[in-house]
N, CA, C and O atoms as a CHARMM CRD file, in Angstrom:
* protein
*
  256
    1    1 UNK  N     12.75200  -5.10600  -5.07800 PROA 1      0.00000
    2    1 UNK  CA    12.77500  -4.16600  -3.97200 PROA 1      0.00000
    3    1 UNK  C     11.69100  -4.54900  -2.98500 PROA 1      0.00000
    4    1 UNK  O     10.54100  -4.74700  -3.37800 PROA 1      0.00000
    5    2 UNK  N     12.02300  -4.65400  -1.75800 PROA 2      0.00000
    6    2 UNK  CA    11.06200  -5.01800  -0.72500 PROA 2      0.00000
    7    2 UNK  C     10.74400  -3.79200   0.12600 PROA 2      0.00000
    8    2 UNK  O     11.64500  -3.13000   0.64200 PROA 2      0.00000
    9    3 UNK  N      9.47300  -3.50400   0.26200 PROA 3      0.00000
   10    3 UNK  CA     9.02900  -2.37700   1.07200 PROA 3      0.00000
   11    3 UNK  C      8.54800  -2.90600   2.41100 PROA 3      0.00000
   12    3 UNK  O      7.80200  -3.88300   2.46800 PROA 3      0.00000
   13    4 UNK  N      8.96700  -2.27400   3.46700 PROA 4      0.00000
   14    4 UNK  CA     8.51300  -2.65600   4.79100 PROA 4      0.00000
   15    4 UNK  C      7.42500  -1.68400   5.22800 PROA 4      0.00000
   16    4 UNK  O      7.53700  -0.47700   5.01800 PROA 4      0.00000
   17    5 UNK  N      6.37900  -2.21700   5.83500 PROA 5      0.00000
   18    5 UNK  CA     5.24800  -1.40000   6.24500 PROA 5      0.00000
   19    5 UNK  C      5.68200  -0.26100   7.15300 PROA 5      0.00000
   20    5 UNK  O      5.08300   0.81400   7.11200 PROA 5      0.00000
   21    6 UNK  N      6.68500  -0.46300   7.95200 PROA 6      0.00000
   22    6 UNK  CA     7.11400   0.58300   8.88400 PROA 6      0.00000
   23    6 UNK  C      7.77800   1.76300   8.16900 PROA 6      0.00000
   24    6 UNK  O      7.93200   2.83300   8.75700 PROA 6      0.00000
   25    7 UNK  N      8.17500   1.57300   6.89700 PROA 7      0.00000
   26    7 UNK  CA     8.82700   2.63300   6.14200 PROA 7      0.00000
   27    7 UNK  C      7.83900   3.65000   5.57500 PROA 7      0.00000
   28    7 UNK  O      8.25200   4.68600   5.05300 PROA 7      0.00000
   29    8 UNK  N      6.55800   3.36900   5.67100 PROA 8      0.00000
   30    8 UNK  CA     5.53000   4.21600   5.08100 PROA 8      0.00000
   31    8 UNK  C      4.50800   4.56600   6.15800 PROA 8      0.00000
   32    8 UNK  O      4.06500   3.69100   6.90200 PROA 8      0.00000
   33    9 UNK  N      4.12900   5.84700   6.24500 PROA 9      0.00000
   34    9 UNK  CA     3.12400   6.25500   7.23700 PROA 9      0.00000
   35    9 UNK  C      1.76800   5.73100   6.81200 PROA 9      0.00000
   36    9 UNK  O      1.30000   5.99400   5.70400 PROA 9      0.00000
   37   10 UNK  N      1.15200   4.99300   7.70000 PROA 10     0.00000
   38   10 UNK  CA    -0.14700   4.40600   7.41400 PROA 10     0.00000
   39   10 UNK  C     -1.07700   4.58800   8.60700 PROA 10     0.00000
   40   10 UNK  O     -0.65100   4.90000   9.71900 PROA 10     0.00000
   41   11 UNK  N     -2.35100   4.38400   8.33600 PROA 11     0.00000
   42   11 UNK  CA    -3.35300   4.37900   9.39500 PROA 11     0.00000
   43   11 UNK  C     -4.08500   3.05100   9.31000 PROA 11     0.00000
   44   11 UNK  O     -4.55800   2.66200   8.24200 PROA 11     0.00000
   45   12 UNK  N     -4.17900   2.35600  10.43500 PROA 12     0.00000
   46   12 UNK  CA    -4.90600   1.08300  10.49100 PROA 12     0.00000
   47   12 UNK  C     -6.26500   1.36400  11.12200 PROA 12     0.00000
   48   12 UNK  O     -6.35800   1.97500  12.18600 PROA 12     0.00000
   49   13 UNK  N     -7.31100   0.91000  10.44900 PROA 13     0.00000
   50   13 UNK  CA    -8.67700   1.14000  10.91200 PROA 13     0.00000
   51   13 UNK  C     -9.35100  -0.20200  11.13200 PROA 13     0.00000
   52   13 UNK  O     -9.36000  -1.05800  10.24700 PROA 13     0.00000
   53   14 UNK  N     -9.91100  -0.37700  12.31100 PROA 14     0.00000
   54   14 UNK  CA   -10.69700  -1.58500  12.60300 PROA 14     0.00000
   55   14 UNK  C    -12.13300  -1.27500  12.22800 PROA 14     0.00000
   56   14 UNK  O    -12.75200  -0.38400  12.81000 PROA 14     0.00000
   57   15 UNK  N    -12.66300  -1.99900  11.26600 PROA 15     0.00000
   58   15 UNK  CA   -14.02000  -1.76800  10.79900 PROA 15     0.00000
   59   15 UNK  C    -15.03200  -2.39000  11.74800 PROA 15     0.00000
   60   15 UNK  O    -14.68300  -3.25200  12.55500 PROA 15     0.00000
   61   16 UNK  N    -16.27900  -1.95800  11.65500 PROA 16     0.00000
   62   16 UNK  CA   -17.34100  -2.46500  12.53200 PROA 16     0.00000
   63   16 UNK  C    -17.55200  -3.96600  12.38600 PROA 16     0.00000
   64   16 UNK  O    -17.95500  -4.63800  13.33500 PROA 16     0.00000
   65   17 UNK  N    -17.27800  -4.49000  11.18500 PROA 17     0.00000
   66   17 UNK  CA   -17.47500  -5.92800  10.95400 PROA 17     0.00000
   67   17 UNK  C    -16.28600  -6.77200  11.40900 PROA 17     0.00000
   68   17 UNK  O    -16.28600  -7.99100  11.23500 PROA 17     0.00000
   69   18 UNK  N    -15.26800  -6.12500  11.99500 PROA 18     0.00000
   70   18 UNK  CA   -14.10100  -6.84300  12.48700 PROA 18     0.00000
   71   18 UNK  C    -12.95300  -6.91600  11.49900 PROA 18     0.00000
   72   18 UNK  O    -11.86100  -7.35900  11.85500 PROA 18     0.00000
   73   19 UNK  N    -13.17800  -6.49200  10.26900 PROA 19     0.00000
   74   19 UNK  CA   -12.10000  -6.48000   9.28300 PROA 19     0.00000
   75   19 UNK  C    -11.21700  -5.25700   9.52100 PROA 19     0.00000
   76   19 UNK  O    -11.51900  -4.41600  10.36700 PROA 19     0.00000
   77   20 UNK  N    -10.12600  -5.17000   8.76800 PROA 20     0.00000
   78   20 UNK  CA    -9.17900  -4.06900   8.91900 PROA 20     0.00000
   79   20 UNK  C     -8.96700  -3.38200   7.58100 PROA 20     0.00000
   80   20 UNK  O     -8.98300  -4.01100   6.52300 PROA 20     0.00000
   81   21 UNK  N     -8.76900  -2.08000   7.65700 PROA 21     0.00000
   82   21 UNK  CA    -8.37800  -1.28700   6.49100 PROA 21     0.00000
   83   21 UNK  C     -7.04700  -0.64100   6.81800 PROA 21     0.00000
   84   21 UNK  O     -6.80800  -0.22800   7.95300 PROA 21     0.00000
   85   22 UNK  N     -6.19200  -0.55700   5.83100 PROA 22     0.00000
   86   22 UNK  CA    -4.92000   0.14800   5.99600 PROA 22     0.00000
   87   22 UNK  C     -4.87800   1.21600   4.91600 PROA 22     0.00000
   88   22 UNK  O     -5.12200   0.94900   3.73900 PROA 22     0.00000
   89   23 UNK  N     -4.56000   2.44100   5.34800 PROA 23     0.00000
   90   23 UNK  CA    -4.64000   3.60600   4.48500 PROA 23     0.00000
   91   23 UNK  C     -3.30600   4.34500   4.48600 PROA 23     0.00000
   92   23 UNK  O     -2.71900   4.58800   5.54000 PROA 23     0.00000
   93   24 UNK  N     -2.84300   4.69300   3.30500 PROA 24     0.00000
   94   24 UNK  CA    -1.70300   5.59800   3.16100 PROA 24     0.00000
   95   24 UNK  C     -2.17200   6.72100   2.23500 PROA 24     0.00000
   96   24 UNK  O     -2.05500   6.62500   1.01400 PROA 24     0.00000
   97   25 UNK  N     -2.69500   7.77100   2.83000 PROA 25     0.00000
   98   25 UNK  CA    -3.24600   8.87800   2.05500 PROA 25     0.00000
   99   25 UNK  C     -2.19100   9.56900   1.20900 PROA 25     0.00000
  100   25 UNK  O     -2.48600  10.00300   0.09500 PROA 25     0.00000
  101   26 UNK  N     -0.98400   9.67900   1.70600 PROA 26     0.00000
  102   26 UNK  CA     0.08000  10.37300   0.97800 PROA 26     0.00000
  103   26 UNK  C      0.35500   9.72700  -0.37500 PROA 26     0.00000
  104   26 UNK  O      0.66700  10.42000  -1.34400 PROA 26     0.00000
  105   27 UNK  N      0.24100   8.40600  -0.44400 PROA 27     0.00000
  106   27 UNK  CA     0.50900   7.69700  -1.69900 PROA 27     0.00000
  107   27 UNK  C     -0.76400   7.26000  -2.41100 PROA 27     0.00000
  108   27 UNK  O     -0.70700   6.80100  -3.55200 PROA 27     0.00000
  109   28 UNK  N     -1.90100   7.39500  -1.75900 PROA 28     0.00000
  110   28 UNK  CA    -3.15300   6.96200  -2.37100 PROA 28     0.00000
  111   28 UNK  C     -3.28600   5.45500  -2.42600 PROA 28     0.00000
  112   28 UNK  O     -3.85500   4.91200  -3.37200 PROA 28     0.00000
  113   29 UNK  N     -2.76300   4.77600  -1.41600 PROA 29     0.00000
  114   29 UNK  CA    -2.83300   3.31200  -1.36300 PROA 29     0.00000
  115   29 UNK  C     -3.74500   2.93000  -0.20000 PROA 29     0.00000
  116   29 UNK  O     -3.52300   3.32600   0.94400 PROA 29     0.00000
  117   30 UNK  N     -4.77600   2.15200  -0.52300 PROA 30     0.00000
  118   30 UNK  CA    -5.77000   1.72500   0.46500 PROA 30     0.00000
  119   30 UNK  C     -6.02300   0.24100   0.27700 PROA 30     0.00000
  120   30 UNK  O     -6.05500  -0.24600  -0.85300 PROA 30     0.00000
  121   31 UNK  N     -6.19900  -0.47300   1.36200 PROA 31     0.00000
  122   31 UNK  CA    -6.47200  -1.90400   1.25200 PROA 31     0.00000
  123   31 UNK  C     -7.22700  -2.39000   2.47900 PROA 31     0.00000
  124   31 UNK  O     -7.27600  -1.71400   3.50700 PROA 31     0.00000
  125   32 UNK  N     -7.81000  -3.56500   2.35200 PROA 32     0.00000
  126   32 UNK  CA    -8.56400  -4.16700   3.45300 PROA 32     0.00000
  127   32 UNK  C     -8.18800  -5.62900   3.59100 PROA 32     0.00000
  128   32 UNK  O     -7.58500  -6.21800   2.69400 PROA 32     0.00000
  129   33 UNK  N     -8.55100  -6.20400   4.72100 PROA 33     0.00000
  130   33 UNK  CA    -8.34600  -7.63000   4.95100 PROA 33     0.00000
  131   33 UNK  C     -9.22300  -8.09600   6.09200 PROA 33     0.00000
  132   33 UNK  O     -9.60300  -7.31000   6.95900 PROA 33     0.00000
  133   34 UNK  N     -9.53800  -9.36000   6.08600 PROA 34     0.00000
  134   34 UNK  CA   -10.35800  -9.93700   7.14100 PROA 34     0.00000
  135   34 UNK  C     -9.66400  -9.95400   8.48800 PROA 34     0.00000
  136   34 UNK  O    -10.30900  -9.88700   9.53400 PROA 34     0.00000
  137   35 UNK  N     -8.34300 -10.04400   8.45100 PROA 35     0.00000
  138   35 UNK  CA    -7.52100  -9.99500   9.66100 PROA 35     0.00000
  139   35 UNK  C     -6.46400  -8.91800   9.46500 PROA 35     0.00000
  140   35 UNK  O     -6.24000  -8.45100   8.34800 PROA 35     0.00000
  141   36 UNK  N     -5.82100  -8.52900  10.55300 PROA 36     0.00000
  142   36 UNK  CA    -4.76400  -7.52800  10.44300 PROA 36     0.00000
  143   36 UNK  C     -3.61500  -8.05100   9.57800 PROA 36     0.00000
  144   36 UNK  O     -3.07500  -7.30900   8.75700 PROA 36     0.00000
  145   37 UNK  N     -3.24000  -9.30700   9.75200 PROA 37     0.00000
  146   37 UNK  CA    -2.16500  -9.88200   8.92800 PROA 37     0.00000
  147   37 UNK  C     -2.52500  -9.87500   7.44800 PROA 37     0.00000
  148   37 UNK  O     -1.68700  -9.56200   6.60200 PROA 37     0.00000
  149   38 UNK  N     -3.76500 -10.21800   7.14000 PROA 38     0.00000
  150   38 UNK  CA    -4.21000 -10.21500   5.74400 PROA 38     0.00000
  151   38 UNK  C     -4.20600  -8.79300   5.17900 PROA 38     0.00000
  152   38 UNK  O     -3.79600  -8.57700   4.03900 PROA 38     0.00000
  153   39 UNK  N     -4.65900  -7.83300   5.97200 PROA 39     0.00000
  154   39 UNK  CA    -4.65800  -6.43700   5.52300 PROA 39     0.00000
  155   39 UNK  C     -3.22700  -5.95100   5.28600 PROA 39     0.00000
  156   39 UNK  O     -2.97200  -5.23600   4.31700 PROA 39     0.00000
  157   40 UNK  N     -2.29600  -6.33200   6.15700 PROA 40     0.00000
  158   40 UNK  CA    -0.88800  -5.94200   5.97400 PROA 40     0.00000
  159   40 UNK  C     -0.31800  -6.54600   4.70100 PROA 40     0.00000
  160   40 UNK  O      0.35600  -5.86200   3.93100 PROA 40     0.00000
  161   41 UNK  N     -0.58600  -7.82400   4.48100 PROA 41     0.00000
  162   41 UNK  CA    -0.09400  -8.48300   3.27100 PROA 41     0.00000
  163   41 UNK  C     -0.67300  -7.80400   2.03200 PROA 41     0.00000
  164   41 UNK  O      0.04800  -7.53200   1.07300 PROA 41     0.00000
  165   42 UNK  N     -1.96800  -7.53400   2.05600 PROA 42     0.00000
  166   42 UNK  CA    -2.60700  -6.86400   0.92700 PROA 42     0.00000
  167   42 UNK  C     -2.02800  -5.47300   0.70600 PROA 42     0.00000
  168   42 UNK  O     -1.84500  -5.04500  -0.43400 PROA 42     0.00000
  169   43 UNK  N     -1.73900  -4.76400   1.80300 PROA 43     0.00000
  170   43 UNK  CA    -1.15700  -3.43400   1.68000 PROA 43     0.00000
  171   43 UNK  C      0.23000  -3.49200   1.06200 PROA 43     0.00000
  172   43 UNK  O      0.55800  -2.69100   0.18700 PROA 43     0.00000
  173   44 UNK  N      1.03100  -4.42300   1.50600 PROA 44     0.00000
  174   44 UNK  CA     2.38600  -4.54900   0.95700 PROA 44     0.00000
  175   44 UNK  C      2.33000  -4.83600  -0.54400 PROA 44     0.00000
  176   44 UNK  O      3.11200  -4.27700  -1.31200 PROA 44     0.00000
  177   45 UNK  N      1.41400  -5.70000  -0.95900 PROA 45     0.00000
  178   45 UNK  CA     1.26700  -6.00200  -2.38800 PROA 45     0.00000
  179   45 UNK  C      0.78400  -4.77300  -3.15900 PROA 45     0.00000
  180   45 UNK  O      1.29600  -4.47400  -4.23800 PROA 45     0.00000
  181   46 UNK  N     -0.19400  -4.06600  -2.60800 PROA 46     0.00000
  182   46 UNK  CA    -0.71100  -2.86500  -3.27000 PROA 46     0.00000
  183   46 UNK  C      0.35600  -1.78600  -3.35700 PROA 46     0.00000
  184   46 UNK  O      0.45600  -1.08900  -4.36700 PROA 46     0.00000
  185   47 UNK  N      1.15400  -1.64200  -2.30500 PROA 47     0.00000
  186   47 UNK  CA     2.22700  -0.65400  -2.30300 PROA 47     0.00000
  187   47 UNK  C      3.28200  -1.00000  -3.34300 PROA 47     0.00000
  188   47 UNK  O      3.75200  -0.12000  -4.06400 PROA 47     0.00000
  189   48 UNK  N      3.65400  -2.25400  -3.42700 PROA 48     0.00000
  190   48 UNK  CA     4.62500  -2.69100  -4.44700 PROA 48     0.00000
  191   48 UNK  C      4.11500  -2.36800  -5.85500 PROA 48     0.00000
  192   48 UNK  O      4.86500  -1.85400  -6.68500 PROA 48     0.00000
  193   49 UNK  N      2.85300  -2.66600  -6.11900 PROA 49     0.00000
  194   49 UNK  CA     2.27000  -2.37500  -7.42900 PROA 49     0.00000
  195   49 UNK  C      2.25400  -0.87700  -7.70600 PROA 49     0.00000
  196   49 UNK  O      2.57600  -0.43800  -8.81100 PROA 49     0.00000
  197   50 UNK  N      1.88300  -0.10600  -6.71200 PROA 50     0.00000
  198   50 UNK  CA     1.83900   1.34600  -6.86500 PROA 50     0.00000
  199   50 UNK  C      3.23000   1.90500  -7.17500 PROA 50     0.00000
  200   50 UNK  O      3.39800   2.68800  -8.11000 PROA 50     0.00000
  201   51 UNK  N      4.21100   1.49900  -6.39200 PROA 51     0.00000
  202   51 UNK  CA     5.56900   2.01100  -6.59300 PROA 51     0.00000
  203   51 UNK  C      6.15600   1.53400  -7.91200 PROA 51     0.00000
  204   51 UNK  O      6.93300   2.25600  -8.53800 PROA 51     0.00000
  205   52 UNK  N      5.79900   0.33700  -8.34100 PROA 52     0.00000
  206   52 UNK  CA     6.24200  -0.17400  -9.62900 PROA 52     0.00000
  207   52 UNK  C      5.70900   0.71100 -10.75600 PROA 52     0.00000
  208   52 UNK  O      6.44000   1.03900 -11.69100 PROA 52     0.00000
  209   53 UNK  N      4.44600   1.09200 -10.66800 PROA 53     0.00000
  210   53 UNK  CA     3.85200   1.96000 -11.68700 PROA 53     0.00000
  211   53 UNK  C      4.50400   3.34200 -11.68200 PROA 53     0.00000
  212   53 UNK  O      4.74100   3.92400 -12.74000 PROA 53     0.00000
  213   54 UNK  N      4.79200   3.86500 -10.49000 PROA 54     0.00000
  214   54 UNK  CA     5.45000   5.16900 -10.38300 PROA 54     0.00000
  215   54 UNK  C      6.84400   5.10900 -10.99600 PROA 54     0.00000
  216   54 UNK  O      7.24600   6.01800 -11.72200 PROA 54     0.00000
  217   55 UNK  N      7.59300   4.02700 -10.70000 PROA 55     0.00000
  218   55 UNK  CA     8.93400   3.85900 -11.28100 PROA 55     0.00000
  219   55 UNK  C      8.87000   3.78700 -12.79600 PROA 55     0.00000
  220   55 UNK  O      9.68700   4.39400 -13.48900 PROA 55     0.00000
  221   56 UNK  N      7.90500   3.04800 -13.30700 PROA 56     0.00000
  222   56 UNK  CA     7.74900   2.89500 -14.76300 PROA 56     0.00000
  223   56 UNK  C      7.47900   4.24100 -15.42100 PROA 56     0.00000
  224   56 UNK  O      8.07200   4.55400 -16.45400 PROA 56     0.00000
  225   57 UNK  N      6.59600   5.03600 -14.83900 PROA 57     0.00000
  226   57 UNK  CA     6.29400   6.36100 -15.37800 PROA 57     0.00000
  227   57 UNK  C      7.51400   7.27300 -15.33000 PROA 57     0.00000
  228   57 UNK  O      7.74700   8.05400 -16.25200 PROA 57     0.00000
  229   58 UNK  N      8.29100   7.17300 -14.25200 PROA 58     0.00000
  230   58 UNK  CA     9.50500   7.99600 -14.13000 PROA 58     0.00000
  231   58 UNK  C     10.52000   7.61900 -15.18700 PROA 58     0.00000
  232   58 UNK  O     11.16100   8.49000 -15.77400 PROA 58     0.00000
  233   59 UNK  N     10.67400   6.32100 -15.43600 PROA 59     0.00000
  234   59 UNK  CA    11.62200   5.86900 -16.46500 PROA 59     0.00000
  235   59 UNK  C     11.17300   6.34900 -17.83600 PROA 59     0.00000
  236   59 UNK  O     12.00000   6.78600 -18.63600 PROA 59     0.00000
  237   60 UNK  N      9.88400   6.27500 -18.11900 PROA 60     0.00000
  238   60 UNK  CA     9.35100   6.75900 -19.39700 PROA 60     0.00000
  239   60 UNK  C      9.58600   8.25100 -19.55500 PROA 60     0.00000
  240   60 UNK  O      9.93600   8.71000 -20.64200 PROA 60     0.00000
  241   61 UNK  N      9.39800   9.01800 -18.48100 PROA 61     0.00000
  242   61 UNK  CA     9.58800  10.46200 -18.53900 PROA 61     0.00000
  243   61 UNK  C     11.04200  10.82800 -18.81500 PROA 61     0.00000
  244   61 UNK  O     11.31600  11.76600 -19.56400 PROA 61     0.00000
  245   62 UNK  N     11.96300  10.09800 -18.21900 PROA 62     0.00000
  246   62 UNK  CA    13.39100  10.34700 -18.42000 PROA 62     0.00000
  247   62 UNK  C     13.80200   9.98400 -19.84400 PROA 62     0.00000
  248   62 UNK  O     14.66400  10.63800 -20.43200 PROA 62     0.00000
  249   63 UNK  N     13.19400   8.95900 -20.38700 PROA 63     0.00000
  250   63 UNK  CA    13.54900   8.49000 -21.73000 PROA 63     0.00000
  251   63 UNK  C     13.07800   9.44200 -22.84000 PROA 63     0.00000
  252   63 UNK  O     13.56100   9.36500 -23.96900 PROA 63     0.00000
  253   64 UNK  N     12.15600  10.32200 -22.52400 PROA 64     0.00000
  254   64 UNK  CA    11.63000  11.25200 -23.55000 PROA 64     0.00000
  255   64 UNK  C     12.60300  12.30100 -23.90500 PROA 64     0.00000
  256   64 UNK  O     12.31400  13.15200 -24.74600 PROA 64     0.00000
């Protein structure tokens, strides 16, 4: 499953040191990167991992 950044509400923050943070408070996913592209890539990976864990927990709950 591929998640597109535009499908999730996020906030992009430019840090004082020039790096970027991307925040999705609703899902509790936060990430940073030296460039905006790096921060986006890191966010997509973090989001995939988060959703994978949520799916796994849901499958376990249904199996009980």
